[in-house]
N, C-alpha and C positions, 0 to 999 in steps of 0.2 A: 526326802525323796530319793529314790536310784535310778541315776543315771547311767547308760551304757553307751560309751565311747568307742571309736572305730575310725578307722580310715585318719583324714589330717585329723581330725580332734584328738588324736593320740600324740600329735607334735605341738607341744606347748609355744615353740616357736611361728608355727602356722598360724597359730591362734593370736598370738601377739601381733603378728604382721597384719591379720585381718582389722583387729581392735584399731592398729594403727594408721591404716588405709581409710577406715570410717571413724576416724577422729573421736573414738572412744577408749576410754583406761582398761586395759587389759585386769581378767581378775589373777589374783595370786595363784600360782601353780598349787594343785592339790594330789597328794600321792592317791595312786588306783589300786584298786585290786584287781589281779586278773581275772577276766571271766568269760565266758562262752556264750554267744547268743545261739540257741538251738531252734532248729527248723528255717534257718535262715542260711543264704549265700551272700557272698561280696560279688557285687555288679559294679561297671561304669559304665552306668547309660546316659551319660550324658559328657557334653565337651564345654571344656572350663578355658577361655583366652588367655586368662590368669595362671593356669597351671600347665597350658599350652598340653592339655589331655584328658584322659577321664577324668570324672568325680567320683569317688566310690560311694556307693551304695547297699544299703541291705534290700536283697528281695526274698520274700518268702519261700521257703522250697523245704516240705517234708525229710527230715534224715540228713539233710545239712546242718553245719555249724561255724561259726565265724568267731574267731578270736579278739578281743578287746579290753577294756578296763571299764571298771565301775566304782561310780563317786557317789558320795551321800553328797547332794547339793541342797540350795536353799531354795525357796520360791523364786529369789531375785536371782539367783543364779541361774536356775532354768529358765528365766525370762530374759536374761544374756544371752544363753546358749540359743535360745528361738532366734534372735535377733541374728546372731550367726549362723544358723544354719537355715532360716527361712527367709530374710531379707535384707542377705548381702547384696552388695552392688557390684558387679563386674568391673574393676578398674580401668581396663582395655576398651569397654563398648560404653561402660556407664549405665547400662541396663541392669536392673533390679532383676536379680536372678530368681526367688521364690521358687525354688525347686525342690524344698524339703518339707516336711510335715512331721509334728510330732506323734507318736503311739506308743503304746505299750506293747512289750516283750517279755518273753522269757528266756530268762539269763542262768546260766550255774556257774556258782565259782570253779577257777581252774582247780584241777586236782580232785574235783569231788564236792558234793554236798546239796543241799536243799536246793531245788529251783526256785528262783526267787521272781520278781514282778517288777520292771523297770521302763524306764521310759527312754526313747530315743528317737531321732530322725531319721526317716527314708525318703525315697523320692515320693515327691507329690502325686504323681501320677500311677502308682502303685497301690 
């Protein structure tokens, strides 16, 4: 299954920090292929006390593009990413965030190529 990574998911250190804070073992890093999410834009629609700023989220917008990375993941790895994106706990407030949901989007390999379908996580309220 193809997974489109953007925002903090592109930073392996960020992923490892989240797993450490939540008492889980982080996945091993995998090489990503550069890709573009078509008909989406990057927004920062919610505040994170942990990051002390906005959290990146993809929002649909015709004609816009967001760069990121494309990974081939197993169902177990996708489940871990779901935990990372949908059920994380803010370490400063102790509240479960639950702010992202999985969705399918169209991506194009960087430099051109045939459009592909991939899953990613977007803000739950869009």
